[in-house]
C-alpha positions as CSV (number, residue, x, y, z in Angstrom):
1,M,0.0,0.0,0.0
2,S,1.1,3.6,-0.6
3,I,2.2,5.8,2.3
4,G,-0.9,7.9,1.9
5,I,-3.3,4.9,2.4
6,L,-1.2,3.7,5.3
7,A,-1.3,7.1,6.9
8,L,-5.1,7.3,6.4
9,L,-5.5,3.9,8.1
10,A,-3.2,5.0,11.0
11,V,-5.0,8.2,11.6
12,I,-8.5,6.6,11.8
13,P,-8.1,5.4,15.5
14,I,-6.9,8.9,16.5
15,F,-9.8,10.6,14.8
16,I,-12.2,8.1,16.4
17,A,-10.8,8.8,19.9
18,L,-11.0,12.6,19.3
19,I,-14.6,12.5,17.9
20,L,-15.8,10.3,20.7
21,M,-14.1,12.1,23.5
22,V,-14.1,15.7,22.3
23,G,-17.1,15.8,19.9
24,L,-19.5,13.4,21.5
25,R,-18.1,13.8,25.0
26,W,-17.8,10.1,25.7
27,P,-15.7,9.2,28.7
28,A,-12.3,7.6,28.0
29,T,-13.6,4.4,29.5
30,R,-15.9,4.0,26.5
31,A,-13.9,5.9,23.8
32,M,-10.6,4.1,24.3
33,P,-11.9,0.6,23.8
34,V,-13.5,1.6,20.5
35,A,-10.3,3.4,19.4
36,W,-8.3,0.3,20.4
37,L,-10.6,-1.9,18.3
38,A,-10.3,0.5,15.3
39,C,-6.5,0.4,15.7
40,A,-6.5,-3.4,15.6
41,V,-8.7,-3.4,12.5
42,S,-6.3,-0.9,10.8
43,G,-3.4,-3.1,11.7
44,V,-5.0,-6.1,10.1
45,I,-6.0,-4.3,6.9
46,G,-2.9,-2.1,6.3
47,W,-0.1,-4.1,8.1
48,K,-1.4,-7.6,7.8
49,L,-1.0,-8.1,11.5
50,D,-2.0,-11.5,12.9
51,I,-4.8,-11.6,15.5
52,L,-2.6,-13.4,17.9
53,Y,0.1,-10.8,17.4
54,L,-2.4,-8.0,18.1
55,A,-3.3,-9.9,21.3
56,A,0.4,-10.0,22.3
57,L,0.8,-6.3,21.7
58,S,-2.3,-5.6,23.7
59,L,-1.0,-7.7,26.6
60,Q,2.3,-5.7,26.3
61,G,0.2,-2.6,26.7
62,L,-1.6,-4.0,29.8
63,V,1.8,-4.5,31.5
64,V,2.9,-1.0,30.7
65,A,-0.5,0.3,31.9
66,I,-0.1,-1.3,35.3
67,G,3.0,0.7,35.8
68,V,1.1,3.9,35.0
69,L,-1.8,2.9,37.3
70,I,0.6,2.4,40.2
71,I,1.7,6.0,39.8
72,V,-1.9,7.2,39.7
73,F,-2.9,5.1,42.7
74,G,0.1,6.4,44.7
75,A,-0.7,10.0,43.9
76,I,-4.3,9.6,45.0
77,L,-3.2,7.8,48.1
78,I,-0.9,10.6,49.1
79,L,-3.7,13.1,48.7
80,Y,-6.2,11.2,50.8
81,T,-3.6,10.3,53.4
82,L,-2.6,13.9,53.9
83,E,-6.3,14.9,54.0
84,E,-7.0,12.4,56.7
85,S,-3.9,13.2,58.7
86,G,-4.5,17.0,58.8
87,G,-1.3,17.5,56.8
88,M,-3.2,19.0,53.8
89,E,-5.0,21.6,55.9
90,T,-1.7,22.5,57.4
91,I,-0.3,23.0,53.9
92,Q,-3.3,25.1,52.9
93,C,-2.7,27.3,55.9
94,G,0.9,27.7,55.0
95,M,0.1,28.6,51.4
96,R,-2.3,31.2,52.5
97,D,0.6,32.8,54.5
98,V,2.7,32.8,51.4
99,S,0.0,34.3,49.2
100,R,-3.8,34.1,49.0
101,D,-3.7,35.0,45.3
102,R,-4.7,32.0,43.3
103,R,-2.5,33.2,40.4
104,V,0.5,33.1,42.6
105,Q,-0.4,29.7,44.1
106,V,-0.8,28.1,40.6
107,I,2.6,29.4,39.5
108,I,4.3,28.1,42.7
109,I,2.6,24.6,42.7
110,G,1.6,24.1,39.1
111,F,4.7,25.4,37.4
112,M,7.7,25.6,39.8
113,F,7.0,22.6,42.0
114,A,5.9,20.5,39.1
115,A,9.0,21.4,37.1
116,F,11.2,20.0,39.8
117,I,9.1,16.8,40.0
118,E,9.4,16.5,36.2
119,G,13.2,17.0,36.3
120,A,13.4,14.2,38.9
121,A,10.8,11.7,37.8
122,G,9.0,12.6,34.6
123,F,6.5,10.1,33.1
124,G,3.3,12.0,34.1
125,T,4.3,12.3,37.8
126,P,4.1,16.2,38.0
127,A,0.5,16.5,37.1
128,A,-0.4,13.5,39.3
129,L,1.2,15.3,42.3
130,A,0.5,19.0,41.6
131,A,-3.1,18.8,40.4
132,P,-4.5,17.2,43.6
133,L,-2.5,19.6,45.7
134,L,-4.1,22.5,43.9
135,L,-7.5,20.8,44.3
136,A,-6.9,20.6,48.1
137,L,-5.9,24.3,48.1
138,G,-9.4,25.2,46.8
139,F,-9.0,25.1,43.0
140,P,-11.8,23.7,40.8
141,A,-10.8,20.2,39.6
142,M,-11.0,21.2,35.9
143,A,-8.8,24.2,36.4
144,A,-6.2,22.2,38.4
145,A,-6.0,19.4,35.8
146,V,-5.8,21.7,32.8
147,V,-3.2,24.1,34.2
148,C,-1.0,21.3,35.5
149,L,-1.1,19.5,32.2
150,V,-0.2,22.7,30.2
151,F,2.5,23.8,32.6
152,N,4.1,20.3,32.3
153,S,5.7,21.2,29.0
154,V,8.7,23.5,29.3
155,P,10.6,21.1,31.7
156,V,9.7,17.8,29.9
157,T,12.5,17.7,27.3
158,F,14.9,17.3,30.3
159,G,12.6,15.3,32.5
160,A,13.6,12.3,34.5
161,V,17.2,13.5,34.7
162,G,17.5,14.0,30.9
163,T,16.0,10.7,29.8
164,P,14.1,12.1,26.7
165,V,17.3,13.4,25.3
166,L,19.9,10.8,26.5
167,V,17.7,7.8,25.8
168,G,15.2,9.2,23.3
169,F,17.8,9.8,20.7
170,G,19.6,6.4,21.2
171,F,18.7,5.2,17.7
172,L,20.7,8.0,16.2
173,K,24.1,6.8,17.5
174,G,24.9,4.9,14.3
175,S,23.8,7.8,12.1
176,I,25.8,10.3,14.1
177,A,28.9,8.0,13.9
178,E,28.6,7.8,10.1
179,A,28.1,11.5,9.8
180,V,31.2,12.3,11.9
181,A,33.3,9.8,9.9
182,A,32.2,11.3,6.6
183,N,32.6,14.9,7.8
184,P,35.2,15.5,10.5
185,G,34.4,19.2,10.5
186,L,30.9,18.7,12.0
187,S,30.1,20.9,15.1
188,F,29.5,17.7,17.0
189,Q,32.0,14.8,17.2
190,S,30.1,12.3,19.3
191,Y,26.7,11.2,20.4
192,D,27.1,13.0,23.8
193,A,28.1,16.2,22.0
194,F,25.1,15.9,19.7
195,C,22.7,15.4,22.6
196,K,24.2,18.4,24.4
197,A,23.8,20.5,21.2
198,V,20.2,19.4,20.8
199,G,19.5,20.3,24.4
200,E,21.0,23.8,23.9
201,W,18.8,24.5,20.8
202,A,15.8,23.1,22.6
203,T,16.2,25.6,25.5
204,I,16.1,28.4,22.9
205,M,12.7,27.2,21.7
206,H,11.4,26.5,25.2
207,A,12.7,29.6,27.0
208,P,10.2,32.2,25.6
209,M,7.4,29.7,26.3
210,A,8.3,29.7,30.0
211,I,7.1,33.3,30.0
212,I,4.4,33.2,27.4
213,I,2.6,30.0,28.6
214,T,2.5,31.1,32.2
215,I,1.0,34.5,31.3
216,F,-1.4,32.8,28.9
217,M,-2.6,30.3,31.5
218,L,-3.2,32.9,34.2
219,G,-5.4,34.7,31.7
220,F,-7.1,31.4,30.9
221,L,-7.6,30.8,34.6
222,T,-9.3,34.1,35.2
223,R,-11.3,34.0,31.9
224,F,-12.8,30.6,32.3
225,F,-12.9,30.1,36.1
226,G,-13.3,33.7,37.4
227,V,-16.4,35.6,38.2
228,E,-15.4,38.5,35.9
229,K,-14.7,36.2,32.9
230,S,-11.7,38.4,32.1
231,W,-8.4,37.5,30.5
232,A,-7.0,40.8,31.7
233,L,-7.1,39.9,35.4
234,G,-4.7,37.0,34.7
235,F,-2.5,39.1,32.4
236,R,-2.1,41.7,35.2
237,A,0.2,39.2,37.0
238,W,2.6,39.3,34.1
239,K,5.4,40.7,36.2
240,Y,5.2,37.8,38.6
241,C,5.2,35.3,35.6
242,V,8.3,36.9,34.3
243,F,9.9,36.8,37.7
244,A,9.1,33.1,38.2
245,A,10.1,32.2,34.6
246,V,13.5,33.9,35.1
247,C,14.1,32.1,38.4
248,F,13.5,28.9,36.6
249,L,15.3,29.7,33.3
250,V,18.6,30.9,34.8
251,P,19.6,27.5,36.2
252,Y,17.7,25.8,33.4
253,L,19.8,27.5,30.7
254,F,23.0,27.3,32.6
255,C,22.7,23.5,33.1
256,A,21.8,22.8,29.5
257,W,24.6,24.9,28.0
258,V,27.3,24.1,30.6
259,L,26.5,20.8,32.2
260,G,24.4,18.9,29.7
261,P,20.8,17.5,29.5
262,E,20.6,15.8,32.9
263,F,19.9,18.6,35.3
264,P,18.2,21.7,33.6
265,S,14.6,20.9,34.8
266,L,15.6,19.4,38.1
267,L,17.8,22.3,39.2
268,G,15.7,24.9,37.4
269,G,12.6,23.7,39.3
270,L,14.4,23.2,42.7
271,L,16.4,26.4,42.8
272,G,13.7,28.5,41.1
273,L,11.1,27.3,43.5
274,G,13.2,28.4,46.5
275,V,13.8,31.8,45.0
276,V,10.2,32.3,44.0
277,V,8.8,31.4,47.4
278,W,11.3,33.7,49.1
279,G,10.5,36.5,46.7
280,T,6.8,36.0,47.1
281,K,7.0,36.3,50.8
282,K,8.9,39.6,50.3
283,G,6.2,40.8,47.9
284,F,8.5,40.9,44.9
285,C,6.4,41.3,41.7
286,V,3.4,40.0,43.5
287,P,0.2,41.6,42.2
288,T,-1.1,44.4,44.5
289,E,-4.7,43.1,44.3
290,S,-5.3,39.5,45.3
291,W,-7.5,37.3,43.0
292,D,-9.6,34.4,44.1
293,F,-12.4,32.1,42.7
294,A,-16.0,32.7,43.6
295,P,-17.4,30.6,46.5
296,A,-17.7,26.9,45.5
297,S,-21.5,27.1,45.7
298,Q,-21.4,29.4,42.7
299,W,-19.2,27.3,40.5
300,D,-20.3,25.8,37.2
301,K,-20.9,22.0,37.7
302,A,-18.6,21.3,34.8
303,W,-15.7,22.6,36.9
304,T,-15.9,19.9,39.6
305,G,-15.7,16.2,39.8
306,T,-16.1,13.4,42.3
307,V,-13.3,14.7,44.5
308,P,-14.5,18.0,46.1
309,A,-12.3,21.0,46.2
310,S,-11.6,22.5,49.6
311,T,-14.3,24.9,50.5
312,K,-12.8,26.1,53.7
313,T,-12.0,29.7,54.1
314,D,-10.4,29.4,57.6
315,F,-7.5,26.9,57.8
316,H,-5.9,25.6,61.0
317,A,-2.4,24.1,61.3
318,H,-2.5,20.6,62.8
319,M,1.3,20.3,62.8
320,S,4.3,22.2,61.7
321,Q,4.7,23.2,58.1
322,F,7.9,21.1,58.0
323,L,6.0,18.0,59.1
324,A,3.1,18.6,56.7
325,W,5.4,19.0,53.7
326,L,7.8,16.2,54.8
327,P,6.0,13.5,52.8
328,Y,6.5,15.5,49.6
329,G,10.1,16.2,50.7
330,I,10.8,12.5,51.1
331,I,9.2,11.8,47.7
332,C,11.5,14.4,46.1
333,A,14.6,13.1,47.8
334,L,13.8,9.5,46.8
335,L,13.2,10.5,43.2
336,V,16.5,12.4,43.0
337,I,18.7,9.8,44.6
338,T,17.2,7.0,42.6
339,R,17.5,8.9,39.2
340,I,21.1,10.0,39.3
341,P,23.3,7.1,38.1
342,S,26.4,8.3,39.9
343,L,24.7,7.8,43.3
344,G,24.6,4.1,42.7
345,L,20.9,3.2,43.4
346,K,19.5,3.5,39.9
347,G,21.3,0.5,38.5
348,W,20.3,-1.8,41.2
349,L,16.6,-0.6,41.4
350,T,16.1,-0.9,37.6
351,Q,17.3,-4.5,37.7
352,Q,14.5,-5.4,40.1
353,K,11.7,-6.1,37.7
354,I,8.9,-8.4,36.7
355,S,9.6,-9.2,33.0
356,F,7.5,-10.7,30.3
357,T,9.5,-11.7,27.2
358,N,8.3,-12.9,23.8
359,I,4.7,-12.5,24.8
360,L,2.5,-15.3,23.3
361,G,5.7,-16.5,21.5
362,F,6.4,-13.3,19.4
363,N,10.0,-12.2,19.4
364,G,10.6,-8.7,20.5
365,V,7.2,-8.3,22.2
366,N,8.4,-7.7,25.7
367,A,7.3,-5.7,28.7
368,S,8.4,-5.3,32.3
369,I,7.5,-3.5,35.5
370,D,10.4,-1.9,37.4
371,Y,8.4,-2.3,40.6
372,L,11.0,-0.7,42.8
373,Y,11.9,2.1,40.4
374,L,8.4,3.3,39.7
375,P,7.5,6.8,41.2
376,G,4.2,5.2,42.3
377,T,6.1,2.8,44.6
378,F,7.7,5.7,46.3
379,F,4.3,7.4,46.7
380,I,2.8,4.3,48.4
381,L,5.9,3.9,50.6
382,V,5.8,7.5,51.7
383,A,2.0,7.2,52.3
384,L,2.8,4.3,54.7
385,V,5.6,6.4,56.4
386,T,3.2,9.3,56.8
387,I,1.0,7.2,59.0
388,L,3.8,7.2,61.5
389,L,5.0,10.7,60.9
390,H,1.5,12.2,61.4
391,K,0.4,9.7,64.0
392,M,-2.7,8.7,62.1
393,S,-5.5,6.5,63.6
394,G,-6.5,3.2,62.1
395,Q,-9.8,4.6,61.0
396,A,-8.2,7.5,59.2
397,V,-5.8,5.2,57.4
398,S,-8.7,2.9,56.4
399,R,-10.7,5.7,55.0
400,A,-7.7,7.0,52.9
401,W,-7.0,3.5,51.4
402,K,-10.7,2.7,50.7
403,E,-11.3,6.0,49.0
404,S,-8.1,5.7,46.9
405,L,-9.0,2.2,45.7
406,R,-12.5,3.3,44.9
407,K,-11.2,6.0,42.6
408,M,-9.2,3.5,40.5
409,K,-11.9,1.8,38.5
410,A,-12.4,4.4,35.7
411,P,-8.7,5.2,35.0
412,T,-7.9,1.5,35.0
413,I,-10.3,0.8,32.1
414,A,-9.2,3.9,30.2
415,L,-5.5,3.4,30.6
416,V,-5.5,-0.3,29.8
417,F,-7.1,0.2,26.4
418,A,-5.2,3.5,25.7
419,V,-1.8,1.9,26.3
420,A,-2.9,-1.3,24.4
421,M,-3.6,0.9,21.4
422,V,-0.2,2.6,21.8
423,S,1.5,-0.8,21.7
424,I,-0.3,-1.7,18.4
425,F,0.8,1.6,17.0
426,R,4.5,1.0,18.0
427,G,4.6,-2.6,17.1
428,S,2.8,-2.4,13.8
429,A,6.1,-2.5,11.8
430,V,7.4,-5.6,13.5
431,N,5.5,-7.9,11.1
432,S,7.1,-9.1,7.9
433,V,5.3,-6.6,5.6
434,D,7.4,-3.9,4.0
435,A,5.7,-1.0,5.6
436,P,6.7,1.7,8.2
437,S,4.9,1.7,11.6
438,M,1.7,3.5,11.9
439,P,3.2,6.7,13.5
440,L,6.1,6.7,11.0
441,A,3.6,6.4,8.1
442,L,1.8,9.5,9.4
443,A,5.0,11.4,9.7
444,Q,6.2,10.4,6.3
445,A,2.9,11.4,4.8
446,V,3.1,14.9,6.4
447,G,6.8,15.2,5.4
448,A,6.0,14.4,1.8
449,F,3.8,17.5,1.6
450,A,5.8,19.8,3.9
451,G,9.0,20.5,2.0
452,G,10.7,23.7,2.9
453,V,8.2,24.6,5.7
454,W,9.4,21.6,7.7
455,P,10.9,23.7,10.5
456,M,7.4,25.0,11.2
457,L,6.0,21.5,11.5
458,A,8.8,19.4,13.1
459,A,7.6,20.1,16.6
460,F,4.1,19.0,15.8
461,V,5.5,15.6,14.7
462,G,7.0,15.3,18.2
463,G,3.7,16.4,19.7
464,L,1.9,13.7,17.7
465,G,4.4,11.1,19.0
466,A,3.7,12.2,22.6
467,F,-0.1,12.2,22.0
468,I,0.0,8.7,20.7
469,T,2.5,7.2,23.2
470,G,2.1,9.4,26.3
471,S,5.9,9.9,26.5
472,N,8.4,12.5,25.2
473,T,11.1,9.8,25.4
474,V,9.1,7.3,23.3
475,S,8.2,10.0,20.8
476,D,11.9,10.8,20.4
477,L,12.7,7.1,20.0
478,M,9.9,6.8,17.4
479,F,10.6,9.9,15.3
480,A,14.3,10.9,15.9
481,E,15.6,9.0,12.9
482,F,12.8,10.4,10.7
483,Q,13.6,14.0,11.8
484,W,17.3,13.3,11.1
485,N,16.6,12.1,7.7
486,M,14.1,14.9,6.9
487,A,16.8,17.4,7.9
488,G,19.4,15.7,5.7
489,T,17.0,15.5,2.7
490,L,16.1,19.2,3.0
491,E,19.6,20.2,3.9
492,L,18.6,21.7,7.2
493,P,20.6,21.8,10.4
494,R,20.1,18.4,12.0
495,Q,20.6,19.5,15.6
496,I,17.9,22.2,15.3
497,I,15.4,19.9,13.6
498,V,16.0,17.1,16.2
499,A,15.7,19.8,18.9
500,A,12.3,20.7,17.5
501,Q,11.3,17.1,17.9
502,A,12.4,17.2,21.5
503,V,10.4,20.3,22.1
504,G,7.3,18.9,20.3
505,G,7.5,15.7,22.4
506,A,7.4,18.0,25.5
507,M,4.5,20.1,24.4
508,G,2.6,16.9,23.5
509,N,2.3,16.1,27.2
510,M,-0.6,18.6,27.3
511,I,-2.8,16.5,25.1
512,C,-1.6,12.9,25.4
513,V,-4.3,10.5,26.6
514,H,-2.1,8.9,29.3
515,N,-1.5,12.1,31.1
516,I,-5.0,13.4,30.7
517,V,-6.5,10.1,32.1
518,A,-4.0,10.2,35.0
519,A,-4.7,13.9,35.8
520,C,-8.4,13.4,35.6
521,A,-8.2,10.4,37.9
522,V,-6.4,12.2,40.7
523,V,-8.8,15.2,40.8
524,G,-12.0,13.2,40.3
525,L,-12.7,13.9,36.7
526,S,-12.6,10.4,35.3
527,G,-15.0,10.1,32.4
528,R,-14.5,13.7,31.4
529,E,-11.2,13.5,29.6
530,G,-12.6,14.9,26.4
531,E,-13.5,18.2,28.2
532,V,-9.9,18.5,29.4
533,L,-8.5,17.7,26.0
534,R,-10.6,20.5,24.4
535,R,-9.1,22.9,26.9
536,T,-5.5,21.8,26.5
537,F,-5.5,21.7,22.7
538,W,-5.4,25.5,22.3
539,P,-2.3,26.0,24.5
540,F,-0.7,23.0,22.6
541,L,-1.4,24.8,19.3
542,L,0.0,28.1,20.6
543,Y,3.1,26.3,21.8
544,G,3.6,24.6,18.5
545,V,3.1,27.7,16.4
546,I,5.6,29.7,18.5
547,A,8.1,26.9,18.7
548,G,7.8,26.4,14.9
549,A,8.4,30.1,14.3
550,I,11.5,30.0,16.5
551,C,12.8,26.9,14.8
552,W,12.2,28.5,11.4
553,T,14.2,31.6,12.6
554,L,17.0,29.5,14.0
555,V,17.3,27.5,10.7
556,A,17.4,30.8,8.7
557,V,20.1,32.3,10.9
558,N,22.2,29.1,11.2
559,P,21.9,27.4,7.8
560,N,25.4,25.9,7.9
561,V,25.2,24.4,11.4
562,F,25.2,20.6,10.8
């Protein structure tokens, strides 16, 4: 079959998911099984996939989904444990002392705190932690989910201690070695040097968005969740957005350009968070007039879910702020020390896994659960430790666990079918037919029509990969070689085009089904994933257009950088 026909078959499951979730407002629990079935049918028609092979790929997806569900469960459990212990009300009391302005709170928690978590753990963890924390502070569930998903973009290229760059471009090692051998004058002379160069160019595309997206989302917050329905009220906090962005960007850029891709987001989030909180307490760039939501009784029903937002206006500290935040501090410490290879724990933890090889007898269809390395495992462990730290009663612990388990039904169904569909997408080229995989067929079809405007579109291919797979890293693994080849064919700077891929994979986190299902689950919006997707699509489009314009400019200014 031609690439055009294959691309059409590949896009059908995506269109079905979008039509059902966004157009008809089906919950993901109903839409994703239909999309999975459509993907399987496309695989049989276009890629001649065997039914048993489709079953193997779906089982592979099931194993991967279990790992994601452990993260979701752990995040929910932390929320309910802290609510039952009194720790969450103490945190609420402390945040009110920092600032009562919701615009300030969402920058501190949704952007700065989440950026640090992304730098340490990645893989959807930031929204799973930050969104329920905002919910507990009194944010509408819909606002908390959307803002955290959108903000989890700028740091993602360097998430999980640089994994999307260092691992995501692994398939380019051979191509890079060949290019260096053929042309010793290249600006990069090794895979590590190429990754560092890609990281540098990516920061140039991301950096303006750290300011633009924060200002835009504050306007979004006041326009769609404020009494006044005004964009201007959010935009009035632009000075604070610039202050927070600069606090993040200084270490972010320094690390990317001096140290490499491992630490930009981790140190940018950690150091930036400390400076922003200190500056906020001093009143630096803080808006003179505080902004808040209307009383919860006046909220639109579409804003809330099954987990109620805090409606208290008077908070009391049940313990010290240190003790209340200690569970989050322990989580952060565990994530950092287990993600940095030089500290020695990462290698051992990643070896402890439950592995499934050659599922149903098909070579290469493998899956595993790194049960000790999963962020969700740390969440559950810290929830258990919190019982002792906060001296919780048996009844309080029982309520927290029962409620957390009850919330897992909907996300389990949605994620199992969503990830099973992803496995079919990724594994579609393993069969003997001479055809690219489904995602690569889509990318090649787009590339055939793009030509010289490719710099404007390269990031959207990365976003497509993240939307399909739920991961910046997997998007890079899937499309890095394609982007490399497109750059070579069109005689464009390879580092810049591959950097656009890395940026696109990061912005794709806003719209990927994995992250949306997980974020909805932790704030009680399961079944309303389409509503969230409709709201995150426009920031995604804005991000892609601006990143594309920057990429275009960089290519024009640096035509000979190869």
